[in-house]
C-alpha positions as CSV (number, residue, x, y, z in Angstrom):
1,M,-16.6,-1.9,0.4
2,S,-14.3,0.0,2.8
3,A,-15.3,-0.2,6.4
4,L,-14.3,1.0,9.9
5,T,-15.4,-0.8,13.0
6,I,-14.4,0.4,16.4
7,Y,-14.3,-1.9,19.5
8,S,-13.3,-1.4,23.1
9,D,-9.9,-3.0,23.7
10,T,-11.5,-4.9,26.6
11,D,-14.8,-6.1,25.0
12,T,-14.9,-7.7,21.5
13,S,-18.6,-8.7,21.8
14,Q,-20.1,-5.5,20.4
15,P,-18.7,-2.9,18.1
16,Q,-19.0,0.7,19.5
17,W,-19.1,2.3,16.0
18,H,-19.3,1.1,12.4
19,S,-19.4,2.8,9.0
20,V,-18.9,2.0,5.3
21,D,-19.0,5.7,4.3
22,A,-15.5,6.8,3.2
23,E,-16.0,10.4,4.5
24,E,-17.1,9.2,7.9
25,I,-14.2,6.8,8.0
26,R,-11.8,9.6,7.1
27,R,-13.2,11.9,9.7
28,Q,-13.2,9.3,12.5
29,L,-9.6,8.2,11.7
30,A,-8.4,11.8,11.4
31,T,-9.2,12.4,15.1
32,K,-6.5,9.8,15.9
33,G,-4.0,11.2,13.4
34,V,-4.5,8.4,10.9
35,R,-4.8,9.4,7.3
36,F,-7.5,7.8,5.1
37,E,-8.3,8.9,1.6
38,R,-9.4,7.6,-1.8
39,W,-7.2,7.8,-4.9
40,Q,-8.0,7.4,-8.5
41,A,-5.7,6.2,-11.3
42,D,-5.1,8.7,-14.1
43,R,-5.3,5.9,-16.7
44,D,-6.7,2.4,-17.2
45,L,-4.5,-0.2,-15.7
46,G,-5.5,-3.2,-17.8
47,A,-6.0,-6.7,-16.5
48,A,-2.6,-7.5,-15.0
49,P,-0.5,-4.3,-14.7
50,D,3.2,-4.5,-13.9
51,S,4.7,-2.4,-11.1
52,D,5.8,0.4,-13.5
53,T,2.3,0.7,-14.9
54,V,0.8,0.9,-11.4
55,L,3.3,3.5,-10.2
56,A,2.8,5.6,-13.3
57,A,-1.0,5.6,-12.9
58,Y,-0.8,6.9,-9.4
59,Q,2.4,9.0,-9.6
60,H,0.4,12.3,-9.4
61,A,-1.0,11.2,-6.0
62,I,2.3,9.8,-4.8
63,D,4.1,13.1,-5.7
64,R,1.5,15.1,-3.7
65,L,2.0,12.9,-0.6
66,V,5.8,13.0,-1.0
67,A,5.8,16.8,-1.3
68,E,3.7,17.1,1.9
69,K,5.3,14.4,4.0
70,G,8.8,14.1,2.6
71,Y,8.7,10.3,2.0
72,Q,11.7,9.0,0.1
73,S,10.7,5.8,-1.8
74,W,7.9,3.7,-2.9
75,D,7.3,0.3,-4.4
76,V,4.5,-2.2,-5.4
77,I,3.7,-5.4,-3.6
78,S,1.3,-8.1,-4.6
79,M,0.0,-11.1,-2.7
80,R,-2.1,-13.9,-4.1
81,A,-3.7,-17.0,-2.6
82,D,-1.4,-19.3,-4.6
83,N,1.7,-17.9,-2.8
84,P,3.3,-20.9,-1.0
85,Q,4.4,-18.7,1.9
86,K,1.0,-17.0,2.4
87,E,0.4,-18.5,5.8
88,T,3.8,-17.6,7.1
89,L,3.5,-14.1,5.7
90,R,0.0,-13.7,7.2
91,S,1.0,-14.8,10.6
92,K,4.0,-12.5,10.7
93,F,1.9,-9.4,10.9
94,L,-1.1,-10.7,12.8
95,A,0.7,-9.9,16.1
96,E,0.5,-6.4,17.5
97,H,3.6,-4.4,16.5
98,T,4.8,-0.8,15.8
99,H,7.2,0.7,13.3
100,G,9.7,3.6,13.6
101,E,8.1,5.3,10.6
102,D,4.6,5.7,9.2
103,E,3.1,2.7,7.5
104,V,1.6,4.0,4.3
105,R,-0.3,1.7,2.0
106,F,-2.5,2.3,-1.0
107,F,-4.6,-0.5,-2.3
108,V,-4.6,-0.8,-6.1
109,E,-6.7,-3.9,-5.9
110,G,-8.0,-6.4,-3.4
111,A,-8.3,-5.8,0.3
112,G,-6.6,-6.0,3.7
113,L,-7.6,-5.3,7.3
114,F,-5.6,-2.9,9.4
115,C,-6.3,-3.0,13.1
116,L,-5.1,-0.1,15.3
117,H,-4.9,-0.2,19.1
118,L,-5.4,3.4,20.1
119,D,-6.5,5.0,23.4
120,G,-8.4,2.0,24.8
121,E,-10.0,1.1,21.5
122,V,-9.4,-1.1,18.5
123,Y,-10.0,0.4,15.1
124,Q,-10.5,-2.2,12.3
125,I,-10.2,-0.6,8.9
126,L,-11.1,-2.8,5.9
127,C,-9.1,-1.2,3.1
128,E,-10.0,-2.0,-0.5
129,K,-9.3,-0.8,-4.0
130,N,-8.6,3.0,-4.1
131,D,-8.0,3.3,-0.3
132,L,-4.9,4.9,1.2
133,I,-4.1,4.5,4.8
134,S,-1.2,6.0,6.7
135,V,-0.6,4.6,10.2
136,P,1.5,7.0,12.2
137,A,4.9,5.8,13.4
138,G,4.8,4.2,16.9
139,T,1.1,3.2,16.5
140,A,0.4,-0.3,17.9
141,H,-1.3,-2.3,15.1
142,W,-1.6,-5.5,13.2
143,F,-2.5,-6.4,9.6
144,D,-4.5,-9.3,8.2
145,M,-4.4,-10.2,4.6
146,G,-6.8,-13.1,5.0
147,S,-6.4,-16.8,4.5
148,E,-6.7,-16.4,0.7
149,P,-5.0,-13.1,0.1
150,H,-5.5,-11.0,-3.0
151,F,-4.2,-7.5,-3.1
152,T,-1.8,-5.2,-4.9
153,A,-0.6,-2.2,-2.9
154,I,1.8,0.7,-3.2
155,R,4.0,1.0,-0.2
156,I,5.5,4.4,0.6
157,F,8.5,4.8,2.9
158,D,10.6,7.3,4.7
159,N,13.4,4.7,4.7
160,Q,12.8,1.1,3.7
161,E,15.4,-0.1,6.2
162,G,13.5,1.7,9.0
163,W,10.3,-0.2,8.3
164,V,11.0,-3.0,10.9
165,A,8.2,-4.5,13.0
166,R,8.7,-4.1,16.7
167,F,6.4,-6.6,18.4
168,T,4.7,-5.5,21.6
169,G,4.2,-8.9,23.1
170,D,0.5,-8.2,23.6
171,N,-1.8,-10.9,22.3
172,I,-4.7,-8.6,21.8
173,A,-5.0,-9.3,18.1
174,D,-6.1,-12.9,18.8
175,A,-9.4,-11.6,20.4
176,Y,-10.6,-9.6,17.4
177,P,-12.3,-10.7,14.1
178,R,-10.0,-11.5,11.2
179,L,-10.6,-11.7,7.5
180,P,-11.8,-15.1,6.3
């Protein structure tokens, strides 16, 4: 179940706000310029869909977003617990960083935890199947795929070469809950 938990960026002991209601999550994130919405496939994906099948099932939603925001490309990424580089890949994005373009992810299956550092608060968004999140360019954040990752996501880009992590050097991410 999708969830949003908001903490102070100086006190991790008690959340300030929490909800599992998708509309409440959307409203709360919209006040910070973060897009959160739910998408539905236009067909059954089957048990183990390939990238082309995934993209075809969501092309209607991708096209709408591209028309609105002008994104240039998209792809599909999958991560599983049996990936021999899972620990390296997980640790790479657990440190607070920014990007020069929006970070747009749609979860086809599985889950991931986006943590945004905004205006003295930390917003932890548990994204699951059917969740789209768009983190605006320049937003300090980190991402946790968990110790046993399992997700497939569509990534949408302005420019794939521009999607480079710029680490802030702040170790704030170490103080907040992670996925198991």
